[in-house]
N, C-alpha and C positions, 0 to 999 in steps of 0.2 A: 680470499675471504668472500668468495661468491659475489664480489662487486657490491656488497652491502654497504650502506652508508656508515661512515665513521662516526665516532662520538662527537666530532666537531664538523657537522655537515656543512657543505657549501652548495650554492646554487650553480647554475650553468656559467656564471661569470667568475666563479672562484671566490665570491663573497660569502661570508657566513650567512646562513639562512635566518631570516626574520620570522619567527614563529607567529607574530601578530600581523603579518603582511596582509595586504589587500590582494585577493586572488584575481588574476586577469579574467576579463570577460570571456575571451575565447575558451578558457578552461572551464568556466561555469557552463557555457553552452555545450561543450563536449560532454561534460559530466551529466547535464540534463538530457542529452540526446538518448540516453537509455530509457527515457520516458515512453518511447514508442512501444517498447516491450511491455512495460507495465500497463499502458493504456490498452494495448491489444488484448492482453490476458483478461483485464477487468471488463472490457466491452464484450468479449466473447462469454465471459462468465455470467453475464446477465441472461443469456439464452441457454446455458448448459442444462439446468434442471428442466426447463421447458422442452428442450430438444429430446432429452432422454425420457421425459415423462409423457408429454403429449404427442410427440412424433414417433418415438420408438416403443412406447408402452411400458416403461419401467415405472413402478409405483413410486410415489413421492418418498415413502419411508426408505426404500432401497437407495434412492438418490441421496437422501440424507445420510444413510449409512456409509455410502462411498465417500462423502465429504468428511464424515467422522473419522474414517480410516486414514484419509489423507492428513487430517489435522493432527491425529496422534503421531503419525510419522514425522510431521513437521516439528512437533514438540521435542523429538529426539535429534533430528538432523540439524535444525537451525542453530542451537547453541554449539553443537559439535563442529559444524562448518565454521562458525564464528571463531572458535578457539583454533581450529586448523589454519584459518586465514591469518590470525594474529601471529602464528609461529612458522608460517610456510617459508621455505628457503628457495630463492631463485635469483638469478642475475637480473631478472625483470621485476623484482620487488615481491611483496607478499600478496598483493591483491590482483594484479592484472592477469597472471596466468590462469587463475581460477575463473575470472570473468570470461576470458577468451575461450576456455575449455567448455564453458556452459552453453555457448551459442548453438551449436549444431544439435546436441541432445534436446535442448528446449524446443527447437523448431520441429524436430521429428515427433516429439511427444505431443506437441500442440496439434500437428496435422492428424495424428492417429486418434486423438481424443474426439475430433469432430468428423472422422471418417471411419467409423467402425465397420467390421465385416458385416455384410448383409445376411439376413436370415437367422441371426442368433435368437435364442430364447430370451425371455425376460432376465433370467439369471445370467445368461451369457453376456448380455449387454451390461448388466450390473458389474460383472467381473471386468469387462473391458473398460468401463468407466473408472472403476477403482484403480486398476493397474496403470492406465495412462495418466490419470489425474495425479497419482503418487509420483510417477516418473517425471512428469512435467514440473511438479512442485519441487522435487529434489534438484532438478536441473536449474530451475530459477533461483533456488537457494544459493547455489554456487556462484550465481551472478549478483543477486541482490545484496547479500551480506558484505562481500568485499567491496561492492560499489558504495554502499552507505558508509562503511568504515573508511573508505578512501575520502569521501566528502568530509568526514569528521576530522581527518588528519591534515587537511590542506592548510588550515590556519587555526590559531588559538584565539583569534579575536572574537569577542562575545557577539557583536552585532554582525560581523562578516559571515559568521556561521549561518545566521538566519538568512543572509543574502544568498549563500550557496544553495541551501535547501529551498529557498524561495524560488530561485531559477528552476530548480528541479520540479517543484510543485506546480509552477506555472506551465512548464513543459508538459507535465503529466496531464494537467487539466485541458490544455489546448489540444494535445494529441487525443485525449479521451473524447473531446467534442468532435474532432475530425473523424475518429473511428466510428462514433455514433452516426454521423452523416453517411459515411461509407457503408456501414452495416444496414442502415434503414433505407437508404435510397438506391444503393447499387447492388448490395448483396441480397437483401430481403425486401424488395419493393412489393407493394400490394398489387394484386392481380384479380381478374374476374373469378379465378378458382380459389384464391386465398385472400380474404379481406385483410388479413394480417399475415405478412410474408414470413414471419417467424415460424409458421406452421408448414412451410414448403420445404420438404426434406431434400429435394434436389439442389437447393441453393446452399446447403451446408458444405458442399465441395469447395465453393468459392471462399467461404469463411476459413476453412481449414488451410487452403493453399495460400491465400493472401496473408492470413495471420501468421503462418509459419515463416514466410519470407520476411515479414515485418519484424518478428521476434529476433531472427538471426542477424539481420542487418543492423538493427538498433543496438544490440549488444556489441557487435564488432566495432561500430563507429564510436561508441562510448569508450570502450577499452583502448582502442588504438589511438583515439584522440587525446587521451589523458596520460599516455605513456611518459610524456615529458615531465610529469609531476612526481615521478617515483622518488627523486631526491628529497621531496618535502614530506615523505611519509616518516612518521616517528621511528627513530632508531630503537630497536629492542634486541635483547639477547636471544638469538635464534640458534645458539650452539647446542641447545638441548632439544631432545625430541619433544613432540607435543605431549603434554601431561594432562590427560583428560580428567584425572583425579583433581589436579589443580584447577582445571577449567570449572568443574562442578563446585569446587570450593569458592572460586571467584564468583560464580553465579549465585551461590548461597550468600556470599558477602554482599553482592549487589541487591539481592532480594531483602536483605536486612536494612538496606538504605531506604528510608521512607520516601525520599524524592524519586528514586528509581522505581520503586513499587507503585507509587502514585502515578507516575507517567505511564508505566506499562499497563496498569489496569485501565486508565483513561483511554490509552491508545487502542487496546484490544476491544474495549466496549464500543468505542466510536467506529472502528473499522468493521467490527462484526455487525453493528447496526446498519452500516452502509451496505454490507453484504446481504443482509436480510432484505433490506429495502430494494436492493438491486434485483432480487429474484421476485419478491411478491409484488413490487410496483409494476413489473411487466405483466403479471397475471391480472392485477387490478386495472391497468390501462386497457387491456384487451377485454376482460370479462365483466368488469364493473362499469367502465366508462365507454366501452365500445370504440376505442381509438384505433386508427390505422398505424402502420409503422411510420409513415410520413408525419402524422400528427404527434407521435411519440418522440420524434426528433426534437420537438420544442423543449423537452426536458433537458436535453444537452445544450441547446442554444441559450436557455435561461442561465446557464452557469458561466457564460462567456464574460460578462462584465466583471464578475468577481475575480476572474483570472487576471485581468489587466490591472485591477486596483489593489490586488493582494499586497504587493510589496510596499507601495506608498501608504496604504492604509495601516500596515503593520508599523512602519516608521512613525507615522503620526500617533498611533496608539501607544507606542513605546515611550513617547515623551512624557506621558503621565501615568503609565501603568507598567507593572512588571509582567513577565511572561505568564505567570500563574493567573493573574487577574484577566489578562487578555483572553486566555484560553477559556476560562469559565464563562466570560461574557459572550464570546463568539459561539461557544457550544450551546448556550441557552437560546440564542437567537436562531441558530440553525435548527435545533430540535423543535422549537415551538412552531415556526413557520412551515417547515417541511411536513409536519403532521397535521397542520390546520385544515386543509381541504378534506382530508379523510375523516377527521373528527366531525366536521360540519355535515358531511355526507351521512354519517351514522345517525345524526339527530334530525335529518331531513331539512337542514338549513342550507342546502346546496342546489345549484341549478340542475335540471334534468339533462339527460344525455342529448335531447333534441334542442336544448337551448343554445342560442348563438353566443352566450356568455360562458359556456362550459370551459373552453380552453383558457380563457382569461382567469376564471375563478380557480382553475386547477393549477395553472403554472405561474401566476403572479406571486403567490406566497413562496413558491419554490425559488423564484427569482430573488426575492428578499433574503431567503435563507442562504442562497448560493453566493451572495455578496460577501459574506464573512467566512464561509466554509474553508476557503484556501488558507486563510490566516491561521485557523486552528491547526491544520496539518503542518504548516511551516513552524509554528511554535513548538509542537510536539517533537519534531525532528531536532530543533535547536536545543530543547531541554535534554534530549538524550545525549547530545554532545557535551553539554555542561556536566551531566552525571558522570561521563567518562573522566573528566578532569577531577571530580570529587573522588572517584574510585582510585585514581592514581595518587591523589593527596593522602588517602587513607591507607592504601596498601603498597604504594610504590610501583604498581603494575599498570601498564596501558592495556586496555581490553576493549577497544572499539568493536572488534568483531563480535565478542560476546554481548556487549551492550546493545549493538544494533541487530543482533539476532532476533530480538523482540519485535523490531520494526518489520523485518522480513516475514516473521510469523504473522504479524498484524495485517500486512498487505495481503498475504495469502488467506488470512481469515476473512477478508472481504468476500471471497468466493467460498472459502472453506467452512468456517463457522456459520457464515451467512447461508450457504447451501444446506448445511446440517439442520439449522433451526427452521429454515424455510421449508425444507423437505418434510420434516416431521410436523411442522405447522400445517402444511397443506394436507397431510394425511389426517391430522387431528380434526380439521374442519370438514373432512370428507370430500375433498376436491376430486371430481371424477376424471377418468381417462376419456379421451376424445370428447372433451367438454365443448358445448356449443354456446356461443354468445346469446344471451337472452333466455337461456334454458336452465340456469342454475338456481338453486333454492335461495331464499332470502338469508337463511342461516349461513350458507357458504359465502355469500357476498359479504355479509357482516363480518365473518371471520377474516376475509381478505382485508377489509377496511380496518379491522382491529390491529392486524399486523403492520399495516402501513401507517396508522395513526397513533393510538394510545401506546402500543408496545414500543414503537420507535422513540416516542417522546420519553417514555420511562427509562429506556436505556441511555438516552442522552443526559437525563437528570442524574442517573447513576454515575456517568462519567464525570460530571461536575463534582459529585460527592467525593469520588476518588482523588480528583485533582486538589481538593482542599487540604490534603496532607503533604503537598509539595512544599519544600522549604528553601530552595535555592533562589536568591534574588541577585540582582546585578552587583550590589556591593559585596556580598559574600563571595560571589564568583571571582571578582577582581582580587580579593584577598587570597583566595586559593591559588589563582593563577600566578600571582607574584611569588608565593612560596614555592610553587613548582618550578618557576624559572630559576630561582635561587638554587634549588636542589640540582637542577640539570647542569647549571654552570659549575657547581662543585664537583659533580660526577664527571663532567667532561674534563675538568682540570686534573682530577685524580687519575683518570684513565690515560690522559696525556703524559703524566709523570711516569706511569707504569711502562708505557711504550718506549720512553727514553731511557 
């Protein structure tokens, strides 16, 4: 039977598995260790458009088109890999072989993305960017979706799920901050020739090499470290081949679920907003505020306190609010304070670049914003797991892979859709190639500020609107889970009678 779990699964001690168990801390840590891959890709994504646009001479519109192509491919591959992961046959389970197989291709694609062949034309660099961006995204899909689905299957406990993805979120945030420090101080330091090291082409070899190694090691540690959790993965009927027609029907069923649709739209809007900000904030820090790479590191440091208080803050907020209310509140705080400096700059209520208060005025609101941002991400992940239970309740089918394909798509939308809109946005405001600090028109500077301020805030308000349609609360989830447990017990008993 390919060593698949029986209908009456047992753990390593021979005892029946408790689906509402507390997941061991070492397991949570190994699960979260994959964060190095995500943080590396996100940190590098901040400079991708800048690298191809300002260093290699590719127009912002072509950069945006490359990200558009990658996002279209993601739209097909993410749900298909999700369905494949849900039905994959292996003695090592359904998730881990796909995670392990993704490591080397992801590392190679990452390296090539930031080390293109020298001397290509603008169109040649565009093709190179498109090809290796797509290959890297497909490789990461084969890791991210099984990884997230694995996290969803480790326990059925409502609050413990938030803890699992909380560990992952904290790890992502910590490693992202670490990567920012490495990128800004070690890989792209300022120099007499380059006031901002991001414009130094020779340093991109270090980014490509170190990043590729980090991606491969992160995936391998996560996959190998969680192998002992294979018995806790939900038992499904894998005797049939993957039915992609059924997969699309399941996806259609999910999209008719208002709570799933609400979560997906909020998730995509928030992550795309972060992606846009990740690109255009780099341009604004360099060309509007005149910051060095070392000064830009403060943006990452401001996020550190929120990382450490995320889980206890979520526990405290959960005592009086449900997940929907928590998400809407934290999203509002994040959007308002992150956009505030750029809004004030647009109306000349902001210190000049020569002011000693510039960094305080620029990064203190970001600090306040970042205090609650991690809570938003934890709640979104936890909501997706709850939706998977609702889907099983309504259809009798477990589909974590399909459900979490939207998260994989959203994570990649941070650089994908973000790069798309940022690229075309830069083209729209007429951002020049080989731009020089202090030499840009006021209209171009105002366009950068608009994308960092008003546009970012509007997208976050849109995410709040989408979340207003979410319907699952703690009481309803408990009722659904109780019914599912009863069904599983009946099915296990019936299957046991058939075998005897």
